[in-house]
C-alpha positions in Angstrom: 109.5 111.1 110.0 106.3 110.0 108.3 103.0 109.6 110.1 99.8 107.9 109.3 96.9 110.4 109.2 93.2 109.8 108.5 91.1 112.4 106.7 87.3 112.4 106.6 85.8 113.6 103.3 82.2 114.7 102.9 80.1 116.5 100.3 76.4 117.2 99.6 76.5 119.9 97.0 77.6 120.3 93.3 78.1 116.7 92.4 79.1 115.1 95.7 80.7 112.0 94.1 82.8 114.2 91.8 83.7 116.5 94.7 85.0 113.5 96.8 86.9 112.1 93.8 88.5 115.6 93.2 89.5 115.8 96.9 91.0 112.3 96.8 93.0 113.3 93.7 94.2 116.4 95.4 95.2 114.4 98.6 97.1 112.0 96.4 99.1 114.9 95.0 100.2 116.5 98.3 103.9 117.0 98.8 105.7 114.5 101.0 102.5 112.5 101.3 101.1 109.3 99.9 97.5 108.3 99.8 97.6 104.7 100.9 94.0 103.7 101.3 90.5 105.1 100.9 87.3 103.7 102.2 84.2 102.8 100.3 81.9 105.8 99.7 78.7 106.1 101.9 75.5 108.0 101.3 73.8 109.2 104.4 71.4 111.8 105.8 72.9 115.1 106.8 73.5 115.9 110.4 72.2 119.2 111.8 69.3 121.5 111.5 67.2 122.0 108.4 66.5 119.9 105.3 69.5 119.4 103.0 70.7 116.9 100.5 72.2 113.6 101.5 76.0 113.5 102.0 78.6 111.3 100.4 81.3 110.4 103.0 84.6 108.5 103.0 87.8 108.3 104.8 91.4 108.4 103.4 94.6 107.2 105.0 97.7 109.2 104.2 101.3 108.6 105.1 102.8 112.0 105.4 105.9 113.9 106.4 103.8 117.1 106.8 103.2 118.1 110.4 99.6 118.3 111.7 99.3 122.1 111.1 100.9 121.9 107.7 98.4 119.1 106.8 95.6 121.2 108.1 96.7 124.1 105.9 96.9 122.0 102.7 93.5 120.3 103.3 92.0 123.8 103.8 93.6 124.9 100.6 92.0 121.9 98.8 88.6 122.9 100.3 89.0 126.5 99.1 90.1 125.3 95.6 86.9 123.2 95.4 84.7 126.2 96.5 84.2 125.6 100.2 82.8 128.6 102.0 84.2 128.4 105.6 82.0 131.3 106.6 78.8 129.3 106.2 77.0 128.3 109.4 78.0 125.1 111.2 76.4 121.9 109.7 75.3 123.8 106.6 75.4 122.1 103.2 78.8 122.1 101.7 80.7 121.4 98.5 83.5 119.6 100.3 84.5 119.1 103.9 87.9 117.6 104.9 88.7 116.9 108.5 91.8 115.5 110.0 90.5 112.6 112.2 93.8 111.2 113.4 97.4 112.1 113.1 99.3 109.1 114.4 98.7 108.9 118.1 98.9 112.7 118.6 96.5 114.4 120.9 96.2 118.2 120.3 93.7 120.6 121.7 94.1 124.3 120.8 92.2 127.1 119.0 93.2 125.8 115.6 93.2 122.0 115.8 91.8 119.2 118.0 93.1 115.7 117.5 91.6 113.2 117.5 88.7 115.0 115.8 86.3 116.0 118.7 83.2 114.4 117.1 84.8 111.3 115.7 83.5 108.9 118.4 79.9 110.1 117.8 79.7 109.9 114.1 78.9 106.5 112.6 79.3 108.0 109.1 83.0 108.6 109.9 83.6 105.6 112.2 82.3 103.0 109.6 84.5 104.1 106.7 87.5 104.5 109.1 86.8 100.9 110.4 86.8 99.7 106.7 90.4 100.8 106.2 91.8 100.8 109.7 90.1 97.9 111.6 91.7 97.3 115.0 93.1 100.7 115.6 92.8 102.5 119.0 91.7 106.1 119.0 93.8 108.1 121.4 91.8 109.1 124.5 88.7 107.3 123.2 89.5 103.5 122.9 89.3 100.8 120.3 87.6 101.8 117.1 85.4 98.7 117.0 84.0 99.6 120.4 83.3 103.2 119.4 81.5 101.9 116.3 79.5 99.5 118.4 78.4 102.3 120.7 77.8 105.0 118.1 74.3 106.2 117.6 72.4 104.6 114.7 72.7 106.4 111.4 71.3 105.2 108.1 74.1 104.7 105.6 74.3 103.1 102.2 77.5 102.1 100.5 77.6 103.6 97.0 79.6 102.6 94.0 82.1 105.3 93.0 82.3 106.6 89.5 85.2 105.4 87.4 88.3 107.0 88.8 92.1 106.6 88.7 92.0 106.1 92.4 91.3 102.5 93.2 89.7 101.3 96.5 91.8 99.5 99.0 
């Protein structure tokens, strides 16, 4: 059985636009998975302590036969292949960050995975690109996406034009 999953992508180091493009290409090549949509790219200030470069953020929609833990494994493999250091402090600058936001309507909470993503409802830089490709969805345990977006804290974001890529928007 195939499930719709939504993946957040973010980067603020080592050519963030290129890192997002590489991650999208890797997601499009996952086994038993199809990349069906990707949001526009957004530039925004980093969240967390300290001064760091701005992030580029996006959301991708996948249709996958991979289970949620198998999907987690493969996106962590993509992060590792792109040079992600998982030992770095929380909210530190990063080459690539991939998070499963939603996996169908599943709700999971354990040591390894929390779905929906526990910070989803507070992050405009995730809610806006998710809304761009999944307008009208309801976030399990949280409510309608458009309401979450309306209530989300303000966060300055600018849509950016992607570089030429084989992955088309939409």
